[in-house]
C-alpha positions as CSV (number, residue, x, y, z in Angstrom):
1,X,23.3,72.8,-44.7
2,X,26.8,73.2,-46.2
3,X,28.5,71.2,-49.1
4,X,31.8,69.4,-48.2
5,X,34.5,67.5,-50.0
6,X,35.0,64.2,-48.3
7,X,38.4,62.5,-47.9
8,X,37.9,58.9,-48.0
9,X,41.2,58.0,-46.9
10,X,39.6,59.3,-43.4
11,X,37.8,55.7,-42.0
12,X,35.2,58.2,-40.4
13,X,34.2,60.0,-43.3
14,X,34.1,56.8,-45.5
15,X,31.9,55.1,-43.2
16,X,29.8,58.0,-43.8
17,X,29.8,57.9,-47.3
18,X,29.1,54.2,-47.7
19,X,25.8,54.4,-45.0
20,X,24.7,56.9,-47.3
21,X,25.1,55.1,-50.7
22,X,23.6,52.0,-49.3
23,X,20.7,53.4,-47.8
24,X,19.9,55.3,-51.1
25,X,20.6,52.3,-53.3
26,X,18.8,49.7,-51.4
27,X,15.4,52.0,-51.5
28,X,12.5,50.6,-53.4
29,X,14.9,47.4,-54.5
30,X,14.3,44.1,-52.8
31,X,16.7,42.5,-55.1
32,X,19.2,44.9,-54.2
33,X,22.6,43.3,-53.6
34,X,24.6,45.2,-50.3
35,X,28.2,45.8,-50.5
36,X,29.7,45.0,-47.1
37,X,31.8,48.3,-45.2
38,X,35.0,46.1,-45.2
39,X,34.8,45.3,-49.0
40,X,33.8,49.0,-49.7
41,X,36.8,50.1,-47.9
42,X,39.1,47.7,-49.8
43,X,37.5,48.8,-53.2
44,X,38.6,52.5,-52.2
45,X,41.7,51.6,-51.8
46,X,42.2,50.0,-54.8
47,X,44.4,51.9,-57.4
48,X,42.2,52.9,-60.6
49,X,44.4,54.3,-63.7
50,X,40.9,55.1,-65.5
51,X,39.5,57.4,-63.3
52,X,39.9,60.1,-60.8
53,X,37.6,60.0,-58.0
54,X,36.2,63.2,-56.0
55,X,33.4,62.8,-53.3
56,X,31.0,65.6,-51.8
57,X,28.3,65.8,-49.1
58,X,25.6,67.8,-47.8
59,X,25.8,67.8,-44.0
60,X,23.8,69.2,-41.6
61,X,24.2,69.2,-37.5
62,X,26.8,66.7,-38.1
63,X,24.8,64.4,-40.2
64,X,25.3,63.3,-43.7
65,X,21.8,63.7,-45.5
66,X,23.7,63.0,-48.9
67,X,26.7,62.7,-50.9
68,X,27.9,62.0,-54.5
69,X,30.8,60.8,-56.3
70,X,32.3,62.1,-59.5
71,X,34.4,60.2,-61.7
72,X,36.7,62.4,-64.4
73,X,38.2,60.1,-67.1
74,X,42.3,59.8,-66.8
75,X,42.1,59.9,-70.7
76,X,43.0,63.4,-72.3
77,X,40.8,62.6,-75.5
78,X,37.5,62.3,-73.0
79,X,35.8,65.0,-72.2
80,X,32.9,63.3,-70.0
81,X,32.4,63.0,-66.3
82,X,30.3,60.7,-64.6
83,X,28.3,61.5,-61.6
84,X,26.2,59.6,-58.9
85,X,24.2,61.4,-56.1
86,X,23.0,59.7,-53.4
87,X,20.0,60.9,-51.3
88,X,18.4,58.4,-48.5
89,X,14.6,58.4,-48.6
90,X,14.3,60.2,-45.4
91,X,16.0,63.4,-46.9
92,X,14.5,63.2,-50.2
93,X,12.4,66.4,-51.1
94,X,14.7,68.9,-49.1
95,X,16.5,69.8,-51.9
96,X,19.6,68.1,-51.6
97,X,19.8,66.2,-54.6
98,X,19.8,69.5,-56.4
99,X,22.5,70.7,-54.5
100,X,24.6,68.0,-55.5
101,X,23.8,68.2,-58.9
102,X,24.3,71.7,-59.2
103,X,27.7,71.4,-57.5
104,X,28.6,68.7,-59.7
105,X,27.9,70.6,-63.0
106,X,29.7,73.8,-61.5
107,X,32.7,72.0,-61.1
108,X,32.0,70.0,-64.6
109,X,32.0,73.2,-66.3
110,X,34.8,74.7,-64.2
111,X,36.8,71.7,-65.7
112,X,35.8,72.2,-69.5
113,X,34.0,69.0,-69.5
114,X,31.3,68.9,-72.0
115,X,28.7,65.8,-71.3
116,X,27.9,64.6,-68.0
117,X,26.7,60.8,-67.5
118,X,25.0,59.0,-64.7
119,X,22.8,56.1,-64.2
120,X,19.2,55.4,-62.4
121,X,18.8,51.9,-61.2
122,X,15.3,50.8,-59.9
123,X,13.3,47.7,-59.2
124,X,11.4,46.0,-62.3
125,X,11.9,46.0,-66.3
126,X,8.5,47.5,-67.1
127,X,9.7,50.6,-69.5
128,X,5.9,52.2,-69.1
129,X,6.5,52.4,-65.1
130,X,10.3,53.4,-65.7
131,X,9.3,56.5,-67.6
132,X,7.1,57.8,-64.5
133,X,9.6,56.3,-61.9
134,X,10.8,59.4,-59.5
135,X,14.4,59.3,-60.4
136,X,13.7,59.2,-64.0
137,X,11.8,62.5,-63.2
138,X,14.7,63.6,-61.3
139,X,17.2,63.4,-63.9
140,X,15.0,65.2,-66.6
141,X,14.2,67.9,-64.5
142,X,18.0,68.6,-64.2
143,X,18.5,68.5,-68.0
144,X,19.2,64.5,-68.3
145,X,18.2,62.9,-71.5
146,X,17.2,58.9,-71.0
147,X,19.4,56.5,-73.2
148,X,20.4,53.1,-73.4
149,X,18.9,50.6,-71.0
150,X,20.6,47.8,-68.9
151,X,18.7,44.9,-67.4
152,X,19.6,43.0,-64.3
153,X,18.6,39.2,-64.1
154,X,18.3,36.9,-61.6
155,X,18.7,32.7,-62.0
156,X,17.0,30.6,-59.2
157,X,19.2,27.4,-58.3
158,X,19.3,24.8,-58.9
159,X,18.6,25.0,-62.8
160,X,15.6,23.2,-64.0
161,X,17.0,19.6,-65.2
162,X,14.6,20.1,-68.3
163,X,16.4,23.2,-69.2
164,X,20.3,21.6,-69.1
165,X,19.0,18.3,-70.7
166,X,17.7,20.5,-73.6
167,X,21.3,22.8,-73.5
168,X,23.1,19.5,-73.2
169,X,21.7,17.8,-76.1
170,X,21.7,20.6,-78.6
171,X,25.3,21.4,-77.5
172,X,27.6,18.2,-77.6
173,X,27.3,17.7,-81.0
174,X,29.3,20.9,-81.6
175,X,31.5,20.4,-79.1
176,X,33.9,17.5,-80.5
177,X,37.4,18.8,-79.5
178,X,36.9,21.0,-77.0
179,X,36.5,20.8,-73.3
180,X,35.6,22.7,-70.6
181,X,37.2,23.5,-66.9
182,X,36.4,25.2,-64.0
183,X,39.2,26.9,-61.6
184,X,38.8,28.8,-57.9
185,X,40.5,32.0,-57.3
186,X,43.4,33.1,-59.3
187,X,44.2,31.6,-62.4
188,X,47.0,28.3,-62.6
189,X,50.1,29.4,-64.1
190,X,49.6,27.3,-67.5
191,X,46.5,29.6,-68.1
192,X,47.4,33.0,-66.4
193,X,48.7,34.9,-69.3
194,X,46.0,33.6,-71.8
195,X,43.2,34.1,-69.1
196,X,44.1,38.0,-68.4
197,X,44.9,38.6,-72.4
198,X,41.2,36.6,-73.0
199,X,39.7,39.0,-70.1
200,X,41.1,41.9,-71.8
201,X,39.4,41.4,-75.4
202,X,36.2,40.4,-73.2
203,X,36.3,43.8,-71.4
204,X,36.6,45.4,-75.2
205,X,33.3,43.7,-76.2
206,X,31.3,44.2,-73.3
207,X,28.4,46.6,-74.2
208,X,27.8,46.9,-70.4
209,X,31.2,48.7,-69.7
210,X,30.6,50.7,-72.5
211,X,27.1,52.0,-71.2
212,X,28.0,52.7,-67.4
213,X,30.8,52.6,-64.6
214,X,30.4,51.6,-61.4
215,X,30.0,54.5,-59.0
216,X,33.0,52.9,-56.8
217,X,35.1,51.5,-59.3
218,X,37.7,48.9,-59.0
219,X,41.3,48.6,-60.4
220,X,41.1,48.1,-64.4
221,X,43.8,45.2,-63.5
222,X,41.4,42.1,-63.1
223,X,44.2,40.2,-61.5
224,X,44.5,43.1,-58.4
225,X,40.6,43.3,-58.1
226,X,40.1,39.4,-57.9
227,X,43.1,39.4,-55.4
228,X,41.3,42.0,-53.1
229,X,37.9,39.9,-53.4
230,X,39.7,36.8,-52.6
231,X,41.6,38.2,-49.5
232,X,37.7,39.8,-48.3
233,X,36.7,36.3,-48.0
234,X,34.8,35.9,-51.8
235,X,35.4,33.1,-53.6
236,X,35.9,33.7,-57.5
237,X,35.2,30.9,-60.0
238,X,36.0,30.9,-63.6
239,X,34.7,28.4,-66.3
240,X,37.0,28.2,-69.3
241,X,36.4,26.6,-72.7
242,X,39.8,25.1,-74.3
243,X,39.7,24.9,-78.4
244,X,41.2,21.9,-80.4
245,X,44.5,23.8,-80.4
246,X,44.4,23.8,-76.5
247,X,44.2,27.7,-76.8
248,X,41.5,29.7,-74.5
249,X,38.6,30.4,-76.9
250,X,36.0,31.4,-73.9
251,X,35.4,32.3,-70.5
252,X,32.7,33.0,-67.8
253,X,33.4,34.4,-64.2
254,X,31.3,34.7,-61.0
255,X,31.7,35.9,-57.5
256,X,30.6,34.4,-54.5
257,X,29.9,36.7,-51.6
258,X,30.8,35.3,-47.9
259,X,27.4,35.6,-46.9
260,X,25.1,32.3,-48.0
261,X,22.1,34.5,-48.2
262,X,23.9,36.6,-50.9
263,X,23.8,36.1,-54.5
264,X,26.6,35.1,-56.3
265,X,27.4,37.5,-59.4
266,X,28.6,36.9,-63.0
267,X,32.0,39.3,-63.2
268,X,31.7,41.5,-66.9
269,X,30.6,39.2,-70.1
270,X,30.3,35.8,-70.7
271,X,32.8,35.4,-73.7
272,X,33.8,33.4,-76.5
273,X,36.2,34.1,-79.2
274,X,34.5,34.8,-82.5
275,X,35.8,32.0,-84.3
276,X,34.3,29.6,-82.1
277,X,30.9,30.8,-82.1
278,X,28.0,29.1,-82.6
279,X,29.1,25.9,-81.0
280,X,27.1,26.6,-77.8
281,X,29.8,27.1,-75.8
282,X,28.2,30.2,-73.9
283,X,25.4,28.6,-72.3
284,X,27.9,25.3,-71.4
285,X,30.5,28.0,-69.5
286,X,27.2,29.3,-67.7
287,X,25.5,25.7,-67.1
288,X,28.9,24.5,-66.0
289,X,29.1,27.4,-62.8
290,X,25.8,27.0,-61.8
291,X,26.6,23.2,-61.7
292,X,29.3,24.0,-59.6
293,X,27.3,26.1,-57.4
294,X,24.7,23.7,-56.9
295,X,27.1,20.8,-55.7
296,X,29.4,23.1,-53.6
297,X,27.7,25.7,-52.4
298,X,23.8,24.5,-52.2
299,X,22.8,27.1,-49.8
300,X,23.5,29.3,-52.6
301,X,20.2,30.2,-54.2
302,X,20.4,32.6,-57.1
303,X,22.9,33.9,-59.3
304,X,22.8,37.7,-60.9
305,X,23.6,38.9,-64.5
306,X,23.9,42.2,-66.2
307,X,22.8,42.3,-70.1
308,X,22.3,45.7,-72.1
309,X,19.0,45.7,-73.8
310,X,20.0,46.0,-77.4
311,X,22.2,42.5,-76.5
312,X,19.4,40.8,-77.7
313,X,21.1,37.4,-78.0
314,X,22.3,37.3,-74.4
315,X,19.0,38.5,-73.6
316,X,17.2,35.2,-75.2
317,X,20.0,33.3,-73.5
318,X,19.1,34.4,-70.4
319,X,15.6,33.5,-70.6
320,X,16.3,30.4,-71.8
321,X,18.3,29.3,-68.9
322,X,15.7,30.3,-66.7
323,X,16.9,33.9,-65.8
324,X,14.3,36.6,-65.1
325,X,14.7,40.4,-65.1
326,X,14.3,42.0,-61.5
327,X,15.9,45.5,-62.4
328,X,16.2,48.4,-64.8
329,X,19.4,50.4,-64.9
330,X,19.1,54.0,-67.4
331,X,22.2,55.6,-68.5
332,X,21.1,59.3,-68.9
333,X,23.4,62.1,-70.1
334,X,23.7,65.9,-70.7
335,X,25.6,68.3,-72.4
336,X,27.5,70.8,-70.2
337,X,28.0,74.8,-71.6
338,X,29.1,77.1,-69.3
339,X,27.8,79.8,-69.2
340,X,29.4,83.5,-70.2
341,X,29.2,86.3,-67.5
342,X,27.0,88.9,-69.2
343,X,29.7,91.3,-68.6
344,X,32.2,88.6,-70.2
345,X,30.0,88.6,-73.6
346,X,29.4,92.3,-74.2
347,X,33.2,92.8,-74.0
348,X,33.8,89.8,-76.7
349,X,31.5,91.7,-78.8
350,X,32.7,94.8,-78.3
């Protein structure tokens, strides 16, 4: 077996990497949402001003047995590095994961990084079971400590009419002077600047973004990313809340993949400006999107969302709307200290 660095501009290498990644990520996760190859290649081609990407692989006899992506922040103040190793089930137990992690640690030490972060994902939300999960054991055995938890939720569509009626009854007395709207695709010209500005504020307050990054990041520019998804046949829906002064005060965006059997996916946080909270705008935005899907894409049966464990309000709202937890993601981290060779250490002491 040998370690090699991949050039993802090479279509063949990128496709082999995609197959290893998808096979590893989908193992034991019946609700995992796969990424199509054509979408994956488009994602890789997008510019990313936030991270530098490096991908390595373990190969033997012209077969790729495992791979890992390393994301190094471009911020000169950061000493972190994110890593995501992928080993398909049929190659596990052969030391491939260890080879990848050791190389990632060595490279991070050479780059004088001080903290390595990653994430482990698996089906279910039982913390007692999570502590015994093989992925958690692998992380701990390589010096990682377990951190915050993210929960992936699934809503079965259509929403129960009694749930919708309950939220309608509670919200409408508080919504005088407000209105909701939904648009498809890129925002209309009159909302464009305000929408992207509110997106930026939403990202700054998105606790999930603080705890994890995607193994294959999209551009930090939401308009570029949305344009890419639309070009690949996905639908993008955005529900907005407009305040009494005709200002944009809340938003919620969902992406609908082309395949009818795929779940729709909430993109980022459902955000409401702080001055306009406690008016039930967040649940009404979420319900507006689910109503649109029920009406215009009735073949779509599920909607996915992700919340941070410590965001108890959003978790409670998800349960109240009928979501159920289906997957767990744990952030893991470890300190990196470059070992000084004995001869250098003795020389420095003399």
